[in-house]
N, C-alpha and C positions, 0 to 999 in steps of 0.2 A: 610576508604574505599571509602568515597564519591568522592574525586578527581579522583580516579582510575575509579570508576563506571561512573562518568560524562564523562571522556575521552573515555571510552569504548562505552558509548551511542553515542557520536558524531562520533566515528570511524565506529561503526556498521551502523549508519544511512547514513553516507557518502558512504560506500562501497556497501550497499544493495539498490536495487531500489524498495524494498517492505518492508513495515512495517505493523504490525497488530495494528489496533486501537480498543480499548475496551471502549465502552461508559459507562456512569454511571450505566446503568441497566445490564451490563455484556455482552451485544451484542458485538461481535467481527467481524471484516472484514479486509481482506488484501487489502491494497491500495498502488498504486505506488506513489512515492514522489521524491523530491529532498531535499538535505540538503543545506540550503542557509542562510547565515548570522546568524548562531547559532541556527537554528530552522528547523523543518520539515515543508516543504511547499507542499501543494497538491491542485489539482484542480478537480472539479467534479460537479455533479448535473445538468448536461446539456446533450443535445443529443450527443451521441457518446462519452460520458465521463463516468468515474466511478461514481456509485451512492454513495452518502454520507448520504442518509436518514436513520433514525433508529439508528444512532450512537450518537446522542446528540451533534452534532458538531455545536452548536449555539455559537455566539460571547460571549466570557467570560466564557464558560463552561470549566470544567476540565475533561479530558479523560486520559486514560493510553495508552502509546505508547510502543509496544513490538518490539524490533529490533532483527533480526535473523543474524546468521552467514552466510556469503555469500557462503562459501565453503561447509559447512555441512547442512545449512538450519535450524539448531536448534536455539531455543531462547537463546540469549546471555544476554540481559539486558532489563529492563522495567523502565519507569519513568512516573510520572504524567506530563501532559502538559496542558497549558492554551490555548484555541482556540481564535484566532483573525481573523476575516474576513477582508480581505484587500479590501479597496474601489477601484472599477474599475478606471483605468487610473491615480491613485495616484502614487507617486514616489516609494513607497515600493511595490505596485502592479506591476509596470513596471519592477522593478529589479527582482522580484520573477518570473514573467511570462517569462522573458528572460532565466532564468535558466530552467524553466519547458519546454519551447519550445524545448530546446536542448535535452531533455530526452523523449519527447512524441513520442512514436513509432507509425507509421502508421496513422498519422493524415491525414484525407481525404482532408483537406484544409490547408496544412502546411504553405502556404504563408499568410493566413488570420486567423490563429488560435487565435492570440491575440485579434483580433476584435470580434471573435465569443465568446471567453471566457468572454470578457467584457460585451457582450450582454446577454449571456445565462447561464453562469456558476458562481460558487463561487470559489474564491482562498482563501485558509485558511493557516494560519501560526500557528504551534503548538510549543510553546515555553516551555522549561522545567520549571516546577513549583514545584519543590520538589526534594527530594533525588532519585537518580537512584538506582535500585536494580539489582545486578548481582550475578551470582554464586549461593551460597547456599540459598539466599533469594528468589529465584524464585521457583514456584511450580514444583514438580517433575513429575506430571502427564502430559498427552498430552494436556488437555483442548480442545480437538477436539470435535466439536459438531456433532451429527449424521446428515447425509444428509437429506434434506427435502423429504417428501413423494412426489412421482411423478408417473404419469401413463406411462412415457417414459420408454422404455426398449430396451436393445440391445441383450438380451439373446434369441437366436434362433439357431437351428442346423446349423452347418457349411455346405456349399454346398458340395456335394459328390465329385466334381472335384477339390476342393481346395487343397488337398494334392498333387495331380498330378501336378497342376499348380505351387505350391511352390517348390516342390522338384525335378522337372524334370531337367535332365542334358541338358545343351546346347551343341549342336554339333558345333564343331569349325573347 
């Protein structure tokens, strides 16, 4: 099963722009990434970038990567990965950043994003470090965490005129 699961891990990571990273303490977070040179590569921890704190993504740490199906969104495969922080402006960093730049949506400074990432962010490479688990080896539950408590709310009565506005017929 290992070669099939490894191929499934690569294919799922290539096709989906999102993976779930599970830290050593069980904390999970969805992160956008690219598949580059046989590994998941991601950028974060800077202004206007995804937060990486709390996941144990230190250089040399081992985390679990969960890849999802692009069409159904369900978990397909998981594997342990060793974290390597790429040194800014190094050859591996430049190659990874070129891939990341192409997938970074809505960057406010698209022309200078590489320089900003070198100054303010971390670029991480997550290389498979053990057997991938697919199919029956995955947990059957959702593993969804309850949403955090918040004072924010959107529950209030709908305005009285809303049905009229939504369902009125246009005269043509």
